[in-house]
C-alpha positions as CSV (number, residue, x, y, z in Angstrom):
1,M,5.4,4.0,-47.4
2,N,4.5,0.9,-45.5
3,V,6.8,-1.4,-43.6
4,Y,7.0,-4.0,-46.4
5,K,8.1,-1.4,-49.0
6,I,10.7,-0.1,-46.6
7,F,12.0,-3.7,-46.2
8,A,12.1,-4.3,-49.9
9,A,14.0,-1.1,-50.5
10,L,16.5,-2.0,-47.9
11,F,17.0,-5.4,-49.4
12,S,17.5,-3.9,-52.9
13,V,20.1,-1.5,-51.5
14,L,21.9,-4.4,-49.7
15,L,21.9,-6.4,-52.9
16,F,23.2,-3.5,-55.0
17,C,26.0,-2.7,-52.5
18,T,27.0,-6.3,-52.3
19,I,27.3,-6.6,-56.1
20,I,29.2,-3.3,-56.4
21,S,31.6,-4.4,-53.6
22,A,32.2,-7.7,-55.3
23,Q,32.9,-6.0,-58.6
24,D,35.4,-3.7,-57.0
25,R,37.3,-6.6,-55.4
26,K,37.5,-8.8,-58.5
27,E,35.7,-10.3,-61.5
28,M,33.4,-13.1,-60.3
29,T,33.0,-16.4,-62.0
30,E,29.6,-17.8,-62.9
31,E,29.7,-20.2,-60.0
32,E,30.6,-17.3,-57.6
33,W,27.7,-15.3,-59.0
34,Q,25.3,-18.2,-58.5
35,A,26.5,-18.7,-54.9
36,E,26.1,-15.0,-54.1
37,I,22.7,-14.9,-55.6
38,Q,21.7,-18.0,-53.6
39,R,23.1,-16.4,-50.4
40,L,21.1,-13.2,-51.0
41,S,18.0,-15.2,-51.9
42,T,18.3,-17.0,-48.5
43,K,18.8,-13.7,-46.8
44,K,15.7,-12.4,-48.5
45,V,13.6,-15.3,-47.2
46,E,14.9,-14.7,-43.7
47,L,14.1,-11.0,-43.9
48,T,10.7,-11.7,-45.3
49,Q,10.0,-14.0,-42.4
50,E,11.1,-11.4,-39.9
51,L,8.9,-8.9,-41.6
52,A,5.9,-11.2,-41.3
53,T,6.7,-11.7,-37.6
54,L,6.9,-7.9,-37.1
55,K,3.6,-7.4,-38.9
56,T,2.0,-9.9,-36.6
57,E,3.4,-8.3,-33.5
58,I,2.2,-4.8,-34.8
59,A,-1.3,-6.2,-35.4
60,T,-1.3,-7.7,-31.9
61,L,-0.2,-4.4,-30.3
62,K,-2.9,-2.5,-32.2
63,T,-5.5,-5.0,-31.0
64,N,-4.3,-4.7,-27.4
65,N,-4.2,-0.9,-27.6
66,A,-7.8,-0.8,-28.9
67,A,-8.9,-3.1,-26.0
68,L,-7.1,-0.8,-23.5
69,Q,-8.8,2.3,-25.1
70,A,-12.2,0.6,-24.9
71,Q,-11.5,-0.2,-21.2
72,D,-10.5,3.4,-20.5
73,D,-13.7,4.6,-22.2
74,C,-15.7,2.2,-20.0
75,I,-14.0,3.4,-16.8
76,N,-14.6,7.0,-17.8
77,E,-18.2,6.3,-18.4
78,M,-18.5,4.8,-14.9
79,Y,-16.9,7.8,-13.4
80,A,-19.3,10.1,-15.3
81,L,-22.2,8.2,-13.9
82,V,-21.2,9.1,-10.3
83,G,-20.2,12.7,-11.4
84,A,-16.5,12.2,-10.8
85,T,-13.3,12.7,-12.6
86,K,-10.2,10.5,-12.5
87,A,-8.6,13.0,-10.1
88,D,-11.7,12.7,-7.8
89,V,-11.5,8.9,-7.8
90,D,-7.7,8.9,-7.2
91,N,-8.3,11.2,-4.2
92,F,-11.1,9.0,-2.9
93,R,-8.9,5.9,-3.2
94,S,-6.2,7.6,-1.2
95,R,-8.6,8.6,1.6
96,L,-10.0,5.0,1.7
97,N,-6.6,3.4,1.9
98,E,-5.6,5.8,4.7
99,L,-8.8,5.0,6.6
100,M,-8.4,1.3,6.2
101,S,-4.8,1.6,7.6
102,Q,-6.1,3.6,10.6
103,V,-8.9,1.2,11.3
104,D,-6.6,-1.9,11.0
105,G,-4.2,-0.1,13.4
106,K,-7.0,1.0,15.7
107,V,-5.8,4.6,15.6
108,S,-7.9,6.5,18.2
109,P,-10.2,8.2,18.5
110,K,-12.6,5.8,17.0
111,D,-15.2,8.6,16.5
112,D,-13.0,10.3,14.0
113,R,-12.6,7.1,12.0
114,L,-16.4,6.6,12.1
115,A,-16.9,10.2,10.8
116,E,-14.5,9.6,7.9
117,W,-16.3,6.3,7.1
118,E,-19.6,8.0,7.0
119,A,-18.2,10.7,4.7
120,L,-16.9,8.1,2.3
121,K,-20.2,6.2,2.4
122,A,-22.1,9.3,1.5
123,S,-20.0,9.9,-1.6
124,K,-21.5,8.5,-4.9
125,I,-17.9,7.3,-5.7
126,S,-18.4,4.6,-3.1
127,A,-20.8,2.9,-5.5
128,L,-18.0,2.1,-7.9
129,P,-17.2,-1.6,-8.0
130,E,-13.6,-1.0,-6.9
131,F,-14.8,0.6,-3.6
132,F,-18.3,-0.8,-2.8
133,D,-17.4,-3.9,-0.8
134,K,-14.5,-2.3,1.1
135,I,-16.6,0.6,2.3
136,H,-20.1,-0.8,2.8
137,N,-19.0,-4.3,4.0
138,Q,-15.4,-4.7,5.1
139,L,-15.0,-1.4,6.9
140,G,-18.3,-1.8,8.7
141,R,-17.3,-5.1,10.1
142,K,-13.9,-3.9,11.2
143,L,-15.4,-0.9,13.0
144,D,-18.1,-3.0,14.7
145,S,-15.5,-5.3,16.1
146,W,-13.2,-2.5,17.3
147,Q,-13.7,-2.1,21.0
148,E,-12.0,1.1,21.9
149,K,-10.6,1.4,25.4
150,P,-11.8,4.5,27.3
151,A,-9.2,7.3,27.6
152,E,-9.2,6.6,31.4
153,V,-10.9,4.3,33.9
154,I,-12.1,5.1,37.4
155,Y,-10.8,3.0,40.3
156,T,-11.9,3.1,43.9
157,V,-9.1,2.4,46.4
158,V,-9.6,-0.6,48.7
159,K,-7.8,-1.5,51.9
160,G,-4.3,-2.7,51.4
161,D,-3.9,-0.8,48.0
162,C,-0.9,1.2,47.0
163,L,-0.1,2.9,43.7
164,W,2.2,0.0,42.8
165,Y,-0.5,-2.6,43.2
166,I,-3.0,-0.5,41.3
167,A,-0.6,0.0,38.3
168,K,0.3,-3.7,38.4
169,R,-3.3,-4.9,37.9
170,D,-3.9,-6.5,34.5
171,A,-7.0,-4.3,34.1
172,H,-4.7,-1.3,34.3
173,Y,-1.1,-1.4,33.2
174,G,0.1,-4.9,34.2
175,N,3.3,-3.1,35.3
176,G,3.8,-1.7,38.8
177,F,6.6,0.5,37.6
178,A,4.0,2.6,35.8
179,W,2.6,3.9,39.1
180,P,3.9,7.5,38.5
181,K,1.3,7.9,35.7
182,I,-1.5,7.3,38.3
183,Y,0.2,9.6,40.8
184,Q,0.5,12.5,38.3
185,A,-3.2,12.1,37.2
186,N,-4.4,12.4,40.8
187,R,-2.1,15.0,42.4
188,D,-5.2,16.8,43.6
189,Q,-5.8,13.9,46.0
190,I,-2.4,12.4,46.6
191,K,-0.1,14.5,48.7
192,N,2.3,11.6,49.4
193,P,2.5,8.7,46.9
194,D,3.2,6.3,49.7
195,L,-0.1,7.3,51.4
196,I,-3.4,6.6,49.8
197,Y,-6.7,5.7,51.6
198,P,-9.6,3.4,51.0
199,A,-12.6,4.9,49.2
200,Q,-10.4,7.4,47.3
201,I,-11.5,7.5,43.7
202,F,-8.6,7.7,41.2
203,K,-8.4,8.3,37.5
204,V,-6.2,5.6,35.7
205,P,-5.4,7.1,32.3
206,N,-4.2,5.1,29.3
207,L,-0.4,4.9,28.7
208,T,0.8,6.2,25.4
209,D,3.0,3.8,23.3
210,D,6.1,5.7,24.3
211,E,5.1,5.4,28.0
212,K,4.5,1.7,27.7
213,E,7.9,1.2,26.2
214,H,9.5,3.4,28.8
215,Y,8.0,1.5,31.8
216,A,8.6,-1.8,30.2
217,K,12.3,-0.9,29.8
218,V,12.4,0.2,33.5
219,K,10.9,-3.2,34.4
220,R,13.4,-5.2,32.3
221,N,16.4,-3.3,33.7
222,Y,15.3,-3.5,37.3
223,K,17.6,-5.4,39.6
224,P,16.4,-6.1,43.1
225,A,18.7,-5.2,46.0
226,P,20.7,-8.2,47.3
227,V,19.2,-10.0,50.3
228,Q,20.9,-9.0,53.5
229,Q,22.5,-11.9,55.3
């Protein structure tokens, strides 16, 4: 039974119940019968219009569903061309998003990011329109512009140096309070942190994010001793 037949049946039941109910209450005059028939006829027109609207909406939904199904078929055909399933593509997308985030955040070591990039480029899935530009163009440019700092730099002590001055250099930490990092990295050469000598060659390792925050906090909280009068 289609929607129209169901609607017609419901209207007939409504009409029958209304007439029976009216008969149970009282005998209706001819004018009352005419008024009731007119009311029900108007209701029928309204219901018919609603039915037509519903049919239009159903037809639209069917058309949209067919379009979506055609789109899904097209996507599945593309996946088949690169020998992948939807699960493979979802996994590839997750790996790509993770790598993009790491490259944007310059998460070291850069060599690991390069290796993952090469692995993604080597996959046939990278040829899909969704991924091609990101992998073969955008990521390449970002990696080329990423200048990774070495894990440590080598510094030769000159006359007048101290660990504080070395740590305070902009090329190193820009914060003299970070001198203990240099001291710990060169304990084999430094017996007393107050005594270093020209021509000594020190390793100046990078600070971790936690160390940067720690020494920055020490610097902020430092209060010099009052000047003696």
